[in-house]
C-alpha positions as CSV (number, residue, x, y, z in Angstrom):
1,X,-25.8,23.8,-15.3
2,X,-22.7,21.5,-15.8
3,X,-20.9,19.7,-13.1
4,X,-17.6,21.1,-12.0
5,X,-14.7,19.5,-13.8
6,X,-12.7,17.3,-11.5
7,X,-9.0,17.9,-12.2
8,X,-7.7,15.6,-9.4
9,X,-4.3,13.9,-10.2
10,X,-5.8,10.7,-8.9
11,X,-8.2,8.3,-10.8
12,X,-11.7,7.6,-9.3
13,X,-11.7,5.2,-6.4
14,X,-11.6,1.5,-7.7
15,X,-10.1,2.3,-11.1
16,X,-6.5,1.4,-10.1
17,X,-7.7,-1.8,-8.3
18,X,-9.6,-2.9,-11.4
19,X,-6.4,-2.2,-13.5
20,X,-4.3,-4.3,-11.1
21,X,-7.0,-7.1,-11.2
22,X,-6.5,-7.4,-15.0
23,X,-3.0,-8.5,-14.4
24,X,-3.1,-10.3,-11.0
25,X,-5.5,-11.2,-8.2
26,X,-4.9,-9.5,-4.8
27,X,-7.3,-11.7,-3.1
28,X,-5.7,-13.5,-0.1
29,X,-2.2,-12.2,-1.2
30,X,0.7,-10.9,0.9
31,X,1.3,-7.4,-0.8
32,X,4.2,-5.0,-0.5
33,X,3.3,-1.4,-1.5
34,X,6.1,0.9,-2.2
35,X,5.2,4.7,-1.9
36,X,1.9,4.2,-0.2
37,X,1.7,7.9,0.8
38,X,-1.4,8.3,3.1
39,X,-2.9,5.0,2.2
40,X,-5.2,6.3,-0.5
41,X,-4.9,3.1,-2.7
42,X,-4.0,0.7,0.1
43,X,-7.3,1.1,1.8
44,X,-9.2,0.4,-1.5
45,X,-7.5,-3.0,-2.0
46,X,-6.7,-4.1,1.6
47,X,-10.0,-5.8,2.2
48,X,-9.1,-8.4,-0.4
49,X,-5.5,-8.9,0.7
50,X,-4.3,-11.3,3.4
51,X,-1.5,-8.9,4.7
52,X,-0.1,-5.5,3.4
53,X,3.2,-4.0,4.2
54,X,2.9,-0.4,3.1
55,X,6.0,1.9,3.1
56,X,6.6,5.5,2.3
57,X,9.6,7.8,3.3
58,X,7.1,10.6,4.3
59,X,6.5,10.3,8.0
60,X,3.6,12.7,8.0
61,X,1.8,10.6,5.2
62,X,2.3,7.5,7.2
63,X,0.9,9.3,10.2
64,X,-2.2,10.1,8.2
65,X,-2.5,6.6,7.0
66,X,-2.3,5.3,10.7
67,X,-5.1,7.7,11.7
68,X,-7.2,6.5,8.9
69,X,-6.4,2.9,9.6
70,X,-7.6,3.4,13.3
71,X,-10.7,5.1,12.2
72,X,-11.5,2.3,9.7
73,X,-10.4,-0.4,12.2
74,X,-8.4,-2.2,9.4
75,X,-6.0,-4.7,10.9
76,X,-4.2,-6.3,7.9
77,X,-2.0,-3.3,7.0
78,X,1.4,-2.6,8.5
79,X,2.2,1.1,7.6
80,X,5.9,1.8,8.1
81,X,8.1,4.9,7.4
82,X,10.9,3.8,5.0
83,X,12.0,3.1,1.5
84,X,12.6,0.0,-0.6
85,X,16.4,0.4,-0.1
86,X,15.9,0.0,3.6
87,X,14.1,-3.4,3.5
88,X,16.3,-6.3,4.6
89,X,17.6,-8.5,1.7
90,X,15.9,-11.4,3.1
91,X,12.7,-10.0,4.3
92,X,9.4,-11.6,4.4
93,X,8.0,-13.2,1.1
94,X,5.5,-11.2,-0.8
95,X,3.0,-12.4,-3.5
96,X,2.6,-9.0,-5.1
97,X,4.5,-5.8,-5.0
98,X,2.8,-2.6,-6.0
99,X,4.3,0.9,-6.9
100,X,1.1,2.8,-7.5
101,X,2.7,5.4,-9.8
102,X,3.7,2.8,-12.1
103,X,0.0,2.3,-13.0
């Protein structure tokens, strides 16, 4: 019997982080993630990051991310409802900016 075909729109866990690591290190970095959704990718790379600001305009997705963050007890992620256009022009400095769908 063959295994069922996985037709998920998302790559397997770790694949995107390995792709990012080919171009830049996330270790100890301050990261801005635009369009974080429910934090699917965020939780994969956050253990290596110093600090993460993860934003998404969808309040329900951010609420899901916050629930998962509490369950996992991850303290270096700041999930916020918002968009890149709403960030102040002179905001906190970031070492890396991620937009996961650009991968």
